[in-house]
C-alpha positions as a LaTeX table, in Angstrom:
\begin{tabular}{lrrr}
\hline
Residue & $x$ (\AA) & $y$ (\AA) & $z$ (\AA) \\
\hline
Met1 & 123.61 & $-17.21$ & 159.05 \\
Ser2 & 123.62 & $-20.44$ & 157.09 \\
Ser3 & 126.75 & $-21.71$ & 155.45 \\
Leu4 & 127.70 & $-21.58$ & 151.81 \\
Lys5 & 128.29 & $-24.91$ & 150.07 \\
Leu6 & 130.19 & $-25.81$ & 146.92 \\
Ala7 & 128.92 & $-28.38$ & 144.44 \\
Val8 & 129.84 & $-29.69$ & 141.00 \\
Asp9 & 127.62 & $-30.78$ & 138.12 \\
Gly10 & 128.64 & $-32.60$ & 134.97 \\
Ile11 & 127.29 & $-32.49$ & 131.44 \\
Val12 & 128.57 & $-35.95$ & 130.57 \\
Leu13 & 128.60 & $-36.87$ & 126.89 \\
Tyr14 & 128.39 & $-40.59$ & 126.18 \\
Lys15 & 127.57 & $-42.41$ & 122.93 \\
Lys16 & 126.33 & $-39.20$ & 121.25 \\
Gly17 & 123.95 & $-38.36$ & 124.12 \\
Ile18 & 123.87 & $-36.67$ & 127.53 \\
Val19 & 123.82 & $-38.76$ & 130.70 \\
Leu20 & 121.06 & $-37.83$ & 133.16 \\
Ile21 & 120.26 & $-39.35$ & 136.52 \\
Lys22 & 116.88 & $-39.68$ & 138.18 \\
Arg23 & 117.28 & $-38.26$ & 141.69 \\
Lys24 & 116.88 & $-40.73$ & 144.54 \\
Asn25 & 116.67 & $-38.08$ & 147.29 \\
Pro26 & 115.02 & $-34.69$ & 147.88 \\
Pro27 & 115.02 & $-32.02$ & 146.70 \\
Phe28 & 113.56 & $-32.88$ & 143.29 \\
Lys29 & 113.29 & $-36.59$ & 144.17 \\
Gly30 & 112.29 & $-38.53$ & 141.05 \\
Gln31 & 113.28 & $-35.75$ & 138.63 \\
Tyr32 & 116.07 & $-35.91$ & 136.10 \\
Ala33 & 119.27 & $-33.98$ & 136.78 \\
Leu34 & 122.88 & $-33.80$ & 135.71 \\
Pro35 & 125.18 & $-36.04$ & 137.75 \\
Gly36 & 126.92 & $-34.11$ & 140.50 \\
Gly37 & 127.11 & $-33.34$ & 144.18 \\
Phe38 & 128.99 & $-31.63$ & 146.96 \\
Val39 & 132.73 & $-31.03$ & 147.00 \\
Glu40 & 134.28 & $-32.60$ & 150.10 \\
Tyr41 & 136.76 & $-30.71$ & 152.28 \\
Gly42 & 140.28 & $-31.06$ & 150.85 \\
Glu43 & 139.00 & $-32.20$ & 147.42 \\
Thr44 & 139.45 & $-30.34$ & 144.14 \\
Thr45 & 136.33 & $-29.60$ & 142.11 \\
Glu46 & 137.73 & $-31.77$ & 139.31 \\
Ser47 & 138.16 & $-34.80$ & 141.58 \\
Ala48 & 134.74 & $-34.17$ & 143.12 \\
Leu49 & 133.17 & $-34.24$ & 139.65 \\
Lys50 & 134.97 & $-37.48$ & 138.74 \\
Arg51 & 133.92 & $-39.07$ & 142.05 \\
Glu52 & 130.28 & $-37.99$ & 141.76 \\
Val53 & 129.96 & $-39.10$ & 138.11 \\
Lys54 & 131.44 & $-42.50$ & 139.02 \\
Glu55 & 129.16 & $-42.85$ & 142.08 \\
Glu56 & 126.00 & $-41.93$ & 140.19 \\
Thr57 & 126.55 & $-43.33$ & 136.68 \\
Gly58 & 129.35 & $-45.91$ & 136.86 \\
Leu59 & 131.28 & $-43.88$ & 134.24 \\
Asp60 & 134.77 & $-42.42$ & 134.38 \\
Ala61 & 134.61 & $-38.71$ & 133.52 \\
Asp62 & 137.26 & $-37.09$ & 131.33 \\
Ile63 & 136.82 & $-33.35$ & 131.81 \\
Ile64 & 136.79 & $-31.26$ & 128.64 \\
Lys65 & 136.23 & $-27.79$ & 130.12 \\
Ile66 & 134.39 & $-25.66$ & 132.67 \\
Val67 & 130.95 & $-24.58$ & 131.45 \\
Gly68 & 130.44 & $-21.98$ & 134.18 \\
Val69 & 129.88 & $-21.09$ & 137.80 \\
Tyr70 & 126.26 & $-20.99$ & 138.99 \\
Ser71 & 125.85 & $-18.91$ & 142.12 \\
Asp72 & 122.23 & $-17.73$ & 142.32 \\
Pro73 & 121.42 & $-17.97$ & 146.05 \\
Asn74 & 118.00 & $-19.44$ & 145.12 \\
Arg75 & 119.21 & $-22.14$ & 142.70 \\
Asp76 & 118.87 & $-24.87$ & 145.36 \\
Pro77 & 116.07 & $-25.07$ & 147.96 \\
Arg78 & 118.55 & $-26.46$ & 150.55 \\
Gly79 & 120.39 & $-23.15$ & 150.77 \\
His80 & 123.07 & $-21.11$ & 149.05 \\
Ile81 & 124.92 & $-23.70$ & 147.01 \\
Ile82 & 127.35 & $-22.60$ & 144.32 \\
Ser83 & 127.92 & $-25.11$ & 141.53 \\
Ile84 & 130.77 & $-25.37$ & 139.06 \\
Cys85 & 129.56 & $-27.12$ & 135.93 \\
Tyr86 & 131.93 & $-29.12$ & 133.74 \\
Leu87 & 131.58 & $-30.63$ & 130.29 \\
Ala88 & 133.06 & $-34.14$ & 130.20 \\
Phe89 & 133.26 & $-37.38$ & 128.23 \\
Gly90 & 131.98 & $-40.50$ & 129.95 \\
Asn91 & 133.87 & $-43.78$ & 129.58 \\
Gly92 & 132.88 & $-47.24$ & 130.77 \\
Asp93 & 129.57 & $-48.98$ & 131.37 \\
Leu94 & 126.54 & $-46.82$ & 132.16 \\
Lys95 & 124.74 & $-48.07$ & 135.29 \\
Ala96 & 122.94 & $-46.36$ & 138.16 \\
Asp97 & 125.01 & $-46.51$ & 141.30 \\
Thr98 & 124.75 & $-45.41$ & 144.93 \\
Asp99 & 123.26 & $-41.92$ & 144.64 \\
Ala100 & 120.93 & $-42.30$ & 141.65 \\
Glu101 & 117.57 & $-44.02$ & 141.33 \\
Ser102 & 118.31 & $-44.61$ & 137.64 \\
Val103 & 120.56 & $-43.31$ & 134.89 \\
Glu104 & 119.62 & $-42.75$ & 131.27 \\
Leu105 & 121.11 & $-41.48$ & 128.05 \\
Phe106 & 119.19 & $-38.70$ & 126.30 \\
Pro107 & 119.66 & $-37.30$ & 122.80 \\
Ile108 & 120.59 & $-33.61$ & 122.99 \\
Lys109 & 117.37 & $-32.63$ & 121.19 \\
Asn110 & 115.21 & $-34.47$ & 123.75 \\
Ile111 & 116.32 & $-33.17$ & 127.17 \\
Pro112 & 113.43 & $-33.12$ & 129.68 \\
Lys113 & 112.82 & $-30.43$ & 132.30 \\
Leu114 & 115.62 & $-30.92$ & 134.81 \\
Ala115 & 116.07 & $-30.26$ & 138.53 \\
Phe116 & 117.80 & $-27.10$ & 139.79 \\
Asp117 & 119.20 & $-24.90$ & 136.98 \\
His118 & 120.53 & $-27.84$ & 134.99 \\
Asn119 & 118.65 & $-26.94$ & 131.77 \\
Gln120 & 120.39 & $-23.54$ & 131.89 \\
Met121 & 123.77 & $-25.28$ & 132.24 \\
Ile122 & 123.08 & $-27.40$ & 129.15 \\
Asn123 & 121.88 & $-24.34$ & 127.22 \\
Asp124 & 125.03 & $-22.45$ & 128.20 \\
Ala125 & 127.20 & $-25.34$ & 126.91 \\
Met126 & 125.19 & $-26.06$ & 123.74 \\
Glu127 & 127.77 & $-24.71$ & 121.30 \\
Asp128 & 130.53 & $-26.82$ & 122.88 \\
Ile129 & 128.24 & $-29.86$ & 123.16 \\
Asn130 & 127.36 & $-29.70$ & 119.44 \\
Glu131 & 131.02 & $-29.30$ & 118.51 \\
Val132 & 132.10 & $-32.30$ & 120.61 \\
Leu133 & 129.19 & $-34.49$ & 119.45 \\
Ser134 & 129.96 & $-33.70$ & 115.79 \\
Gln135 & 133.41 & $-35.21$ & 116.34 \\
Met136 & 132.14 & $-38.41$ & 118.00 \\
\hline
\end{tabular}
């Protein structure tokens, strides 16, 4: 029996767009994805999200709310990985860091096909995203 892993993903709003990373490593190497990664033992999901966003985008993440829990056993080819997705503001200077090949800002109406189930996460958060962006 393989083990279950816990991950976090962030829909990070920055300058009226959504921050996406280009994945440096498999699976989905070279594809765009939301910033995120695995929760380390002893870490809260909120601190894991803030750490991963900082490591991949250079931004500080201010969490707005949980978008949802994504638990389909087939959502990640590496195994059964449950992800908690957060909606957050990004603050600071956008720059690709350790875990990302590159980082880019996309307008909400121009989101490409993303790795994993990240398009579904954005779709699930669309009402909240539009509300937050209308106030920026």
